[in-house]
N, C-alpha and C positions, 0 to 999 in steps of 0.2 A: 858250479862253481862253487868254492867255497873264497866265502869274504874275509879278509886277513882283521885279524882280531891284534888288541892291546897285548903288549908284552912287559911284564912288569919288572923296573928297573928296583934296586936297593934304594933310589929315592921314594918313589911311587907303591912299593910293596902295600904299605899301608893302608893306601887310597883302596886298591882293588881288593886287597882280604875284607876292609870294611863292606863292600860291595856286596862280596860273597857271603856276609853273615849279616845280611842285610841292613845296614849302616851308612849315613854317610859321612865319611871324616873327613877334615880340612884343616891345616895347618894352621896353626894360630903364633903368633909374635908375641911374647908380654912384654919386650919391651918398646915394642911399636906402638901394641895395643891393637892390631891388627889381623885379620885374617888375610889367607893366603892358597891362592889357587891360581896357578897347575903347582904340585908337587916341586921344591924345591930344598937345596941344602941349605944357604943363607936368604935370612929375609931381605927383600929389596929392600933397596935403599939404604938401609944402614949395613947391610952385610952383617947381623947378629945371628949367632949362629945357637940363637934358643927356640926354633921353631918346633910346636908339637902338637901332637893329632890330638884332634878334639871332633868329638861326634856335635854332629848338628843337624837339626830335622830335614834339611835336604828341601823344605819350600823356597818358594822365590815366585818369580814374574818372567814373563817373557821381556825382555830388552829388544831383541829384533828376531825378525825370523825370513826364511826364505821357503819357500815351497817349488822345490825342483822337478821338473817334470822332465827331467834331461837326466840319467844317474849319471851321479858324480862318477862313477867308475864303473867298470862293465861287471862288477862282481854286484852292484844294483840293482843292474838291469830292470831285473822283475819286480822292483822294488819303489817306484813311482807311482804316484808322486813321494817324495822325500819331506818330511816338513822337519826341516832342520832349523836349529833355534840357538840363541844364544840366554843362557836365563841367566836370572841376576838373583845369585842366593840370600833369604832374608839377612845371613850374614854381611854380604856385602859384595863377594869374589863371585865374578862371570866365567861359565863355564858354555863351550859349544856340544850340542848334544840333539837329541831325535825325539818330537812328539811323538807322542803314540794314543789311540782311544779318541780320537780327537778330529773332526772333517779339516779340510783346509779351511772353507770359508767361514770357520766358528774361533781360527785363530786370531789373537789380536795383540797388538803391543800392551803390557802390563797386566793380561792374563795370569790371574793367579796360578799356578803348579805345584804339584806334588811330585816324589820319586818314583819311577817304576825300576824293578831291578829283572834283568833280563839274562837268564842263564846262557852261554853259548859255548857249549863244550865246559871247560874248566876254568870258563871267563864267566862273569857278572860284569854286564854292561850298566852305564847310568844313563835312561832316559827318563823322561817327564811326560806326565797326563795334567787334564785339567782338573782342580781339587775338588769341584763338585763329580768328575767320573764314575761312575758307579763300578 
């Protein structure tokens, strides 16, 4: 069974193109001096239309996580346990993703992670692994 994949929109296309090129691109609002994730048309709080795409390192820390022993959907039945995490980028925003190349018992809040780019058909997904992974 095929898994559903994200579909780029006009707003999110630079994020997905960046991943395909092995770069993590986040939006930045010069008027607020803050990074923005998830992709938006206007800056949060101020509604400024000054959002720009900038490359970041993609590194961060595990903010919270769960080890899902039951699949989140039938398409993931063969992928348990799923190591789901909220990662806080070093720049501040948080994103939900999956941890790879780590045993469930090794995951800790605050664990340093780096990006892993996973190609699935025409889409590149952003996952994370421990910074010290081989």
